[in-house]
Every structure is written in structure tokens, then in C-alpha cells.
N, C-alpha and C positions, 0 to 999 in steps of 0.2 A: 504493499499499501504505498504511493508516494501521496498524493493530494497538493493541496493549495502550498503556495510557499509564504504564506503570511501565518504570524502568531496573533492572536488577542488575545490578552491577560488580564483577568479581572480578579478582584479578591474573593468578592461577594456574587452571588446570584442575582440578589434583588438589582444590584450595580448595572448586570448583564441580561436582565431580563427583556428589553425594549429589541437587542439582537437575537436573543431565543426565539421571539414571539412573531416580529418581523420579517427577520431573515428565513426563518423554517430551518433551521439547525437542524442534523441527527446527530445522537452522541454516537460517538468510537467506541462501538462496543468490544472489542477485541483489547480495547485500554482498561486497567483498574485504576482511572483516571477520570475527574470531572472535565472530560475533553469533548467537545461539538465539532461537527464540522459543515462549513458551507462552502459552496462551489470555491470560493475566493479567498477563504480564511480557515485556518481550525480555532478555535474557543477554546481557553481552558478557565476553568475556576479554580485558582490556586488557595483560597483561603489564606486569614488575615497571616500574617505574620514575614518577619527577613526571611526565616529559615525555613518555611514553608514554600514560599516562592522559590528559593534557590533552589530548593530540591526538585521541583516540580518541573521545573522551566528548563533545568539541567536533563530532567530525564525524556521530555517533550523532544528538545533538539538534539539528546544521543539518537531518538528513535527515529526522528526525520530529518537527517542533516541536509535535505535541500531547503528548508526553511531559508529564507534570506532577509526577512523583517520579523521583528516584535515590537508589539507593542502592547503598553500598557495604560490602559482606560478604570478610570475609578474616580470616586470623589477622595477630598483632603482638606485640610485643615488650614485656615490662614494665620498665620502668626505675625502678618505685618498688615497692619489695618490701614498704612498709608497709600502700600503699596497695589493692594489686593482689592477686587469686588469680590461682594458673597453672589453665588452663581455666575461666577464668570469660568471660562476655561483656558489655563493656561498648557504651553507649552514648554515643558522640564529640560535646562542645559545639561546639570550637572546633579548627579545623585550622592547624597551622604549618609550615613550611618551613625546612630548614638545605638549602641550595646550594653545595658545594662547604662550605667551613669557615664558613660565615656564616647567620645566624640572617636569613632574610626579613622585613622590615618588617611587608609586609602580610601578616593572617591573616584565615580564614574562618568563619563562626559556621553550624552547621549549625540545621536544623530542630530539635534534640534541646534546645532552649535550657536547660532546668532538669538535664540533665543535669553530672555533677559532676567528668566526666573530659574532657582536651583530648589529642590526638594531634599530632606532631610528624613529619613524612615527611623523609625525610633520602635524599639520593642515596647514599649507602653503606651496607651493613650493620655493624649497629652489635654488636660481638665481647667485646667488653673495658667492664669494671666501671669503669672511669677517663673513658669516652667516655660510658656509661649515665650516669654520675652527673653531668657536664657538662652533659648535655641536661634529667635530669628535672628542671633550674631551668627550664625552661619547657613541659615536658608529662609527664606519668608512663607515655605511652604513645608509644611507636616505630614507623612503618610505613615503605613506600617509593611510596605514591600519595595516601593522603587527599586531600591540600593541592591534587594536580592538579586530580583530580574536581572538587573544591569549589570551585577556581577556575572551570572548564569549567561549573560550575552556577549559579556567581555572575553569569558574562557572558549568559547565557542566562536568566537570573532564574525559575529552579527549584531547589525547595526539594529538601534535598542531605540524605540520612541513612546516617550513617556508624555500622558495627557492627563491633567489633573483636573477637575471640577472643585471649585473652593465651596465648601459645603456648609462652613461656619467657622466662627473663630472663638478659639476658649475664653470664657468668662469664668470669674470667681464665683464660686457657689452655684452654678448652673448647673447640675445634676441630671437633667432631663432633655440635654443637648441628644445623647446618642437616640434616644427614643424621637424627638422630633425628626433627626436625619433620616431614622428607619420608614417616618411614614410620610417624607418625601421622595421615596427610592426611586418609584413608577417616573415622577417629573425628573429626577437627577438622569435615570438612565435615558430617559428621550431627550435627553438635551446633549450626553452624550454619542446616542444613537444620529442624532439630527450632525452633529460635529462630523462624525465620521461620516456619514452620505455625503456632506458637501466636501468633505478635504480628500474621498478617497474613489468617489466613483462621479461617473457624469451621466447628467441625464438620459435618456434617451431619444428627448424631443424637447422643441423649446417649451410647448403648452405645458409637460413636468415641471419646468422649472417655475411657474409660475403657482404663488400660493394664496389662494384667496380669503385664507380663514383670519387674517388681518383686518379683513371688513367687519371682522364681529370678535372686538375686544373683550366683551361681557363673558365671551366665554372661555373654559380652559380646554385644548386639544390635546391628547398624547398623541404620538405618531402616526398610530393606525386611523385615529379618527379624523385626522389630517387629511390622510391619505382620502378615506370614504365622502369625507365632507368636499376633496375638490374632485374628487371624480362625479359626483353628483353635482358641482357649480358649473365643471367644465360643460355637463351635458347641459344646464340649462341655459348657457351661454352660445353653444352651438343653436339651439333654437331661437334666442332672442338676439344674440351679435349683439349684446350691450351691457357692459359688468354695470354700470351704474344704474338702468333698468333692475336687472335680475338683483341685485343687491337691495332694492326699494322694495321689489316684489315680493320677498323674502320678510323682508322688516316690517309690510304693511300687513302681513298675515295676520288673520285675526288670532292664530293660535299661537304666536312670535311672542307677544308681550305677556301671555299666558306662562308659556316657559318660564321667562325672566321672572314672574311672581311667584314663579312655585316655592316654596321650602323644601329643596331637594340641594341636594350635590351637586357642584358644578360638574362634575362629569355628568351624572345623569341629564343636566341640563342641556350639555353637549349632543348627548345621545338623542334626546328627544329636536335638537335642533338640525340633527342628520333627517334623523325621520322625517319632518318637515318636508325638508327637502327632495325626500323619493314622493312625499305624496301632491308637491306641487309640480313633480317632472310627468308623474301619473297618477292621474286624478282618478283613474280604477281603482287603483289599490284603496283609494275608499270604500268602494264598493266590496272590492276581495274581502279586506277586513270584516265589514260588517255580515257578510256571509260566513265569515267563519266565527264570530261571534255567535251565530244562531246557531251555527251546526256544533258549537259545545257548551250550548247552553244546557242541555241535559248534564252533560259530565262535570259540569261546575255546580249544581246542584248537587249533588254527592259529597262536595266537598272539594274536588281535584283542583289544584292550580294547574291552568292550560297558558303553554305557550307554543310558538312555531319558529322556524326558522325567522330570525329578523327582517333578512331581505327576502322573501317568500321566493325565494326562487329554488329550496328545497324541497320536496314533500315528505314531511316528518311533523308527528304531534310530539310535545314533552309534556309529560302528566309528571305531578307533585301527590303523591297521595298519601294522611295519614289513616289507616284503619283501625278502629276500637274494638269492634267486633263483626260477627256473624252478618248483620243486618247490614253495617260499612260495606263489607267487602262483597254480600248479593247485589247492592245498589248500583256499586260501581261496576262490577262484572258484565250485568245488565245493561248498564249505561254506555258501556263499552264494546259490546258486542251491537247494539242501535248505530253506531258511528260509523261511519263509510268512508271508506279510504279511497273508493272509486268517485266519491264526490267532492272530496277534498284536492282530488287531482284536478278534476274538471274546475275547479274556483280557482286554485292556482294559475290553471291555464287560460283563464278569463273566457272561460264557461258556463253558464249556465246560472249567468249573475244579473236575468230579469227576474 
């Protein structure tokens, strides 16, 4: 097995989740490692810590000697608020290390030689300002694995490209910072994925380069949401040929303000906005959904929660049912027997909507 010639290294799975989800990576089954493969790159979950990253990256580079580049993408702490901004991404020039309480003499320079930012890898988490101030004399950014990866790359003579997103600055007495960072993991992963997509791949057409979600700043878009939104928006644009007209058509739709006024998460709001675009594109969806509601009314009376493919492109029904006794079971089975999959297929194909 040869495979791609790039290796992406993440300390934790949440940092890599947008890559795993959007690029549909497959696990390398013949390895006892958290190693995944895309047609363009391998992705390794190294775990936290200098020694972990050094050992695992060395193992991968020995196993796949054709690898020509190693990238380390992930979140890091900021030690210098004067030169760094939260949620910004920085290329790392030089990697330093603190093992125990001692700064290591050996440092490693990355392939980003023109970058202005260095990173110090520490064996412990930096959670107070005093410690952060001490370490800021060596580097403005701190993480837990960069130096270990850099050392492995040096040993195997492979160019190393470290990229860090600043998630926090150590604040005295703030013990909640770790949980806050975990809660934002999906957002951070999306940011890293966007950065990688822009810096590593070229869009296949001019149309794909345009992002229309910026017209809707009240909503939060993950990478996959943004992709779906742009797909539907482009479909509307082809029909109307006027971007301003399309934006106004959506914002003046009766359901648009209802979505904004609902008390729900921003992510759920965005899902409803995307669903609204689908309805604007194909008004017959409203008729389809109305028929589906009628078809499942008897199932819902038994207490079943019913859902369909959100895109209405695949013919399946998802049921979630709590059964407490034989009567519940019998009612549910009888309702399910009367449900017609033939009728479902006809409705989804736009037939029998009169």
C-alpha cells in the first residue's frame, strides 16, 4: 500500500471532525493506529503530548516512506495578546519544547521559514497568566505536540508545515477554559478545514469560489451547511439571474422572520434557512411534505416519532418508538402494516399529489 504523499496530524478527533466528515475519509484497517485516508492525504489522530506525537508520526513515516509533506493542524493557546488574535490561524516558523520545567536546547524550523510566529510545546497545560508570561519569552504560541512532530520530520528529512488556530489565552482563575474550548471544537475544526481547502485545493469552477452565506450574517454555517446553502442559492440564481433579487426573495419570505424569531440554536436556525431555500426552489416540496404528514398521521398517533430523508431524495422512513406494553406494540405494528411504501415512493416522485 502506497497511498497519498501528504500526512495531516491532529492531536484530537474533534479538531479533525470537519475533515473526516466533509472529505469522507476511510480508516486504514491494516494499521493499529488512528490513521485515515483520503485520495489526497493521510490523516493521523496522534493524541495529546510530545512523546505521543513523536512516536506515532515516526511510525507512519517509517511505514510510508513516500510521504513528502507533514502538516500539523490544530488549536493552540496564545501567550502574547499583543501580537495574536483569538480565532485567527497562524503558520508556525520554529518549534521549541518545554519538558518538565526545562526549555529544550534543540529547536526545529518548519517549511514556513518566512512566518513570524514560533510555537512552544509543553508537557503540561498552561492555565495561568504567570506561567504564560514566562513562556512567552520563548514563543507567543503554546501547544502540546508540535515539537514532537517536528522532531520526527527532522529525523526522516520530510518538510513540516505546522498551522495553529488560537483558541484561548490563559487567564488566572479561569478553570472553565478547557470545557469552553471543547464546546467550540466543531467551529474550530470548520475554520481549519476552510483554511486547508483554500490553501491546498483549487475550486473546480469559478462558480464554486463564490460564498453567498455572507449575505446572511445572522446565521452560523458549518462547512457542510455552507456547501448546501451555496448549492441551493446557485440554483435560485440560475433561475433569477439576479443575486440581489434572490437575497430579497429569501429575506422577504414569511418564514424567514419566523426562523429568526424562534428560540433555538443558531445551528438549527441555519438548517431551517436551508430548508426554506429548498422550498423556494421547488414549491411542490410543500405539497410533498403535506402528503407525508397525512401518510404518517396514524403512526404518530401511536406515539412514534417519524422522519424522512431531509433532502427528500432517498425513499426511507425513520421511526423512533417507545413501547411500554403489549397494547402499544400491537397498535404500532397495525399502523406500520397499513403504511404503504409504494405510496411513499409515488409521493417522493411527485406522483399522486392531487
